[in-house]
N, C-alpha and C positions, 0 to 999 in steps of 0.2 A: 504494500500500500504506500502511495506517495501523494502528497498534496502540496502544491505550490501556493503559499500564502500571498494574497494580494492586498488584504486589508487587516488591520488589527484595531480593535476598539477596547479601551480600558475603562471598565466600570467596576472599581473595587467593590467586593472581593472577586468579581468575575472578570474574565478576559475572553473576548470573542475574536477568533481567527477565521477569516473568510478566504476561501480559495477554491480551486478546481481539483477534483480527484483525478489524478493522472493514471493511477492503476489501483487495482484491488477495491476494497470497500472499507468504510469506517463505521464503527458502531458505538453506541453509548456504553460506557464502561471500559472501552478498549484502552490499553496502555500504549502510548506512543512516545516517540522521541522528537523533540522540536530542535531543528538545526539552524544555526546562523553560520556565516562563513568561518568563524573561528571557534565556535563552542556548540554545546547542546545541553539539554536537560530532558528528563523523563516526566511525563504527566499522564493523568487519566482523563479521558473525555467525559464530561458531565452532561453534555447535550449536543444533539445534531439537529440542525434546522436547514430546510430546503424551501425556498420561496415562501418564507415567513410561516412555515408550519413545522412543528416538532415532529421528527420522524425517528424510527429506530436505527436507520442506517443510511449512508450515502454511498453511491457506487460510481464507478469509472465514468468520467465525462460530466458529472453533475457539479454544480457550484454549491458548496456547503458552507454553513457557518457552524463552527465548533466552539462550545463553551468549556472553559477550564476555570477551576476555582483555586485560589491560594497558591499561585505559581510565582516564581521569582524571575521576572523578566530581565533583571540585570545580568543574568548569565548569558543571554543572547542579545545584549544591547547593541552589538555591532551590526545586527541585522535590520534595524529600524531607526527612525528619527522621530522624536517627540516634538510637539509644538505646545507652547504655553497655553494653559486653560482650555484644552481641547480633549475630547474623548477619543478622537481619531488619531492614528499614528501612521506616518509615512513608512511603508515597508520597503526596504532595500533588497533584502535577501533572507527569507525565512522558508523553511521546508519542514513538513511533518511527515514522518515515516514510522513504520512499525519499529518497536524496540527489537534489537537484535536477540536472537535465540541463544541461550546458553548451550554449551556443547552437548550436554546430556539430553536436551529437548529434541535433538534430531532423531533419536531412537524411539520416540513415542509413536 
């Protein structure tokens, strides 16, 4: 699964990442890794929205909005630019992918 993030909205304690699903699917509760050019962190998807409707999952080719709670955006701050007194953030380079599998998970 891979999503290229186009928009980021900050509404503490929630953060909304909007982008296009390039491959696979994304579901509520799924653990993902959010990448910037120089760093990354893991998070759990709290909500998936398509065309202003909450849905259980998003699939390849769909534009989705993903909600995350309580994340630390400073870990990937090189991937976006903030503007004063605004909920919107200019995204330079952020990508969401599946968390890598541990070596023992390949034998399941």
